[in-house]
matplotlib code that plots the C-alpha trace (Angstrom):
import matplotlib.pyplot as plt

x = [-0.1, 2.7, 4.7, 1.6, 1.3, 4.3, 4.5, 0.7, 3.0, 6.2, 3.9, 2.0, 5.2, 6.9, 3.8, 3.7, 6.9, 6.6, 3.4, 5.6, 8.0, 5.6, 3.8, 7.1, 6.9, 3.2, 3.7, 6.5, 4.1, 1.4, 3.8, 5.2, 1.7, 1.0, 4.5, 3.6, 0.1, 2.0, 4.3, 1.5, -0.3, 2.8, 3.1, -0.5, 0.0, 3.4, 2.1, -1.6, -2.5, 0.8, 0.4, 4.0, 5.8, 5.1, 1.6, 1.4, 3.2, 1.3, -1.9, -0.8, 0.1, -3.3, -4.6, -2.3, -2.1, 0.9, 4.3, 4.0, 2.0, 4.6, 7.2, 5.5, 4.1, 7.4, 9.1, 6.2, 7.2, 10.7, 10.0, 7.8, 9.4, 13.3, 15.5, 16.6, 17.1, 14.4, 17.2, 18.0, 15.0, 13.9, 16.8, 16.0, 12.5, 13.7, 15.8, 13.5, 11.0, 12.8, 12.9, 9.6, 8.8, 9.1, 11.8, 14.3, 18.1, 16.7, 13.9, 16.0, 18.3, 15.3, 13.8, 16.9, 18.0, 14.5, 15.3, 18.5, 16.2, 13.2, 12.1, 15.4, 13.9, 11.2, 7.9, 8.4, 11.7, 10.5, 7.6, 9.7, 11.8, 8.5, 8.4, 11.4, 11.1, 7.8, 9.2, 12.0, 9.6, 7.2, 10.6, 11.1, 6.9, 7.3, 10.4, 8.3, 5.3, 7.3, 9.4, 6.1, 4.5, 7.8, 8.4, 5.2, 3.5, 6.9, 7.7, 4.3, 5.0, 8.7, 7.5, 4.7, 7.3, 10.2, 7.8, 7.0, 10.9, 11.5, 8.4, 10.0, 13.2, 12.3, 10.2]
y = [-0.1, 2.1, 1.7, 2.1, 5.9, 6.4, 5.5, 7.9, 10.8, 10.2, 10.5, 13.5, 15.1, 14.4, 15.3, 18.6, 19.2, 18.3, 20.9, 23.9, 23.2, 23.6, 26.4, 28.5, 27.9, 29.2, 31.8, 33.4, 34.0, 35.4, 37.6, 38.6, 39.8, 41.7, 43.6, 44.2, 45.3, 47.6, 49.5, 50.1, 51.4, 53.8, 54.5, 55.7, 57.9, 59.6, 60.1, 60.7, 61.8, 63.5, 62.2, 62.4, 59.2, 59.0, 59.4, 57.4, 54.5, 54.5, 54.0, 51.5, 49.6, 49.4, 47.7, 44.8, 41.8, 41.0, 40.6, 43.3, 45.7, 45.5, 46.3, 49.8, 50.7, 50.6, 52.3, 55.3, 55.2, 55.8, 58.6, 60.4, 60.0, 59.9, 62.6, 59.7, 59.9, 57.8, 55.4, 54.9, 54.3, 51.8, 49.9, 49.8, 49.3, 46.1, 44.4, 44.5, 42.8, 40.5, 38.2, 38.0, 37.1, 34.2, 36.4, 35.3, 37.2, 38.4, 39.9, 41.5, 42.8, 44.5, 46.2, 47.5, 48.7, 50.6, 51.9, 53.6, 55.5, 56.1, 59.9, 61.3, 61.8, 63.6, 61.9, 60.4, 59.2, 57.5, 55.9, 54.4, 53.2, 51.6, 49.6, 48.3, 47.1, 45.7, 43.8, 42.2, 41.0, 39.1, 37.2, 36.4, 35.5, 33.3, 31.9, 31.4, 30.2, 27.5, 26.5, 25.9, 23.9, 21.7, 21.2, 21.6, 18.5, 16.9, 18.4, 17.3, 13.9, 13.5, 14.2, 11.7, 9.3, 9.8, 9.6, 5.9, 5.3, 6.3, 4.2, 1.2, 1.7, 2.3, -0.9]
z = [-0.1, 0.8, -2.3, -4.5, -2.7, -3.3, -6.8, -7.5, -5.6, -8.0, -11.2, -10.0, -9.0, -12.5, -14.1, -12.5, -13.0, -16.5, -16.9, -15.4, -17.6, -20.9, -19.1, -19.9, -23.5, -23.2, -21.6, -24.0, -27.2, -24.9, -23.4, -26.5, -27.8, -25.2, -25.1, -28.9, -27.8, -25.4, -27.9, -30.4, -28.0, -26.7, -30.5, -30.9, -27.5, -28.6, -32.3, -32.2, -28.2, -27.7, -24.1, -22.2, -21.7, -17.8, -18.4, -21.5, -19.9, -17.0, -19.1, -21.0, -17.7, -16.7, -20.0, -19.7, -18.2, -15.9, -15.6, -19.0, -17.2, -13.9, -16.5, -17.9, -14.4, -12.6, -15.7, -15.1, -11.3, -11.9, -14.7, -12.1, -8.5, -9.4, -11.1, -13.7, -17.6, -19.8, -20.8, -17.1, -16.3, -19.0, -18.3, -14.2, -15.1, -17.4, -14.7, -12.3, -14.1, -16.0, -13.9, -13.9, -17.5, -19.6, -22.4, -23.3, -23.8, -27.6, -26.4, -23.6, -26.4, -28.5, -25.4, -24.7, -27.7, -27.9, -24.6, -25.4, -28.3, -26.3, -25.8, -27.5, -30.8, -32.5, -33.0, -36.7, -35.6, -32.1, -34.5, -37.0, -33.8, -32.1, -35.5, -35.8, -32.4, -33.4, -36.5, -34.3, -31.8, -34.5, -35.4, -32.0, -31.0, -34.6, -32.7, -29.7, -30.8, -33.2, -30.1, -28.0, -30.6, -31.0, -27.3, -25.0, -25.6, -25.4, -22.0, -20.8, -21.6, -21.0, -17.4, -17.1, -18.4, -16.3, -13.5, -14.7, -15.3, -12.0, -10.5, -12.3, -11.4, -7.6, -8.0]

ax = plt.figure().add_subplot(projection="3d")
ax.plot(x, y, z, "-o")
ax.set_aspect("equal")
plt.show()
């Protein structure tokens, strides 16, 4: 009886680990879509509404889901509460929220480069920088969706099957 309970516990825990690992693969494309939506909203706020950057990012943070909303909220707070450059506030916000996201190094570089140009140019040039960042994020999203399709089911199955293997080896 104890062996059976132990076997079920092992199988459940390894299956759970497989599902958690596949969750990361699911979250990355979703968060990339949210980030692209945020940049499109930022473009609209800057280009058409002529909203100041701190106010535009505050509005965007209220429209989005976490963890992308946390990034824009943090960025807006840093701009309003501290005497800090836009570039520095962007980088600090990126570093603060990065560990809470499913993003990879490619997205970090895209966002870091975008932050270096944010608020430094006229409206038209700023719009071009946003479009460039969106194109790069499109490429990253396509890669993330490919990886999700390729590895999500395998990761879930691997968790379950590793539990079965462990049970067989222990019996």
